FIKEMI-82575 format. One record per residue (C-alpha): y, z, x; residue in one letter. Coordinates in steps of 0.2 Angstrom, whole numbers, padded with zeros to 4 digits, always signed. Layout:
YZXA/...
//
This chain:
-0252+0443-0145M/-0234+0449-0144G/-0228+0435-0133L/-0214+0423-0136T/-0217+0404-0137P/-0212+0403-0118S/-0226+0416-0114G/-0216+0431-0110E/-0218+0448-0118N/-0201+0453-0126P/-0204+0471-0123F/-0204+0470-0104V/-0190+0482-0097K/-0179+0473-0085L/-0169+0480-0071D/-0156+0473-0060K/-0168+0470-0045Q/-0181+0461-0055S/-0167+0449-0062V/-0161+0446-0044I/-0179+0442-0039G/-0181+0430-0053T/-0165+0421-0048L/-0170+0420-0030K/-0187+0413-0036A/-0178+0398-0043T/-0175+0393-0025G/-0158+0385-0029S/-0140+0390-0027R/-0135+0377-0041D/-0124+0387-0054P/-0132+0376-0068D/-0150+0381-0063I/-0145+0399-0061L/-0136+0399-0078H/-0151+0391-0086A/-0163+0405-0079Q/-0151+0418-0085K/-0151+0411-0102Q/-0170+0411-0101K/-0170+0429-0097L/-0158+0433-0111L/-0167+0424-0125A/-0181+0436-0129P/-0168+0451-0129N/-0156+0441-0141K/-0171+0439-0153N/-0175+0457-0152L/-0157+0462-0156K/-0158+0451-0172I/-0174+0459-0177L/-0166+0476-0174A/-0152+0472-0186Y/-0165+0467-0199I/-0175+0483-0196L/-0159+0494-0197V/-0153+0485-0213G/-0171+0486-0221G/-0173+0504-0217G/-0156+0508-0224A/-0160+0499-0240L/-0177+0508-0242L/-0169+0524-0238T/-0157+0522-0253L/-0171+0522-0265T/-0176+0540-0260F/-0194+0537-0264I/-0196+0524-0251L/-0186+0534-0238A/-0203+0539-0230I/-0204+0521-0224A/-0186+0518-0222G/-0181+0531-0210I/-0194+0527-0197P/-0190+0508-0199L/-0172+0511-0196G/-0175+0523-0181L/-0187+0509-0174F/-0173+0497-0176G/-0160+0508-0167L/-0172+0510-0153W/-0175+0491-0152M/-0156+0488-0152W/-0154+0500-0138R/-0168+0493-0128F/-0162+0475-0130S/-0144+0480-0126S/-0150+0488-0110R/-0160+0473-0105N/-0146+0461-0108M/-0134+0472-0098A/-0147+0472-0083A/-0148+0453-0084V/-0129+0452-0083E/-0127+0464-0069A/-0141+0456-0059G/-0134+0439-0062Y/-0116+0444-0057S/-0122+0453-0041E/-0133+0438-0036Y/-0118+0426-0038L/-0107+0438-0028A/-0120+0438-0014S/-0122+0419-0013T/-0112+0411+0001P/-0099+0398-0006A/
//
């Protein structure tokens, strides 16, 4: 329940160190493999960001009807939270990836 098709929970908070650990766990220094792992880490967050757009838009539409604003305002706020959550996770993945690439010997 709540898992992506690849089996990951999209609501797991990522930090730079966990991203570096995941990249080290690949056991490879090949840029293609590391890039593929980075894309795998980014995929659930990209989907959350798209869902956040839909929730904010739906919340705004419901709020325009005034009567349904009771549902629209929380929907929009949850969408904003989800947007911020996914943006922070994506930034952590990018930061961890760039730090790991900088630390690898040429």
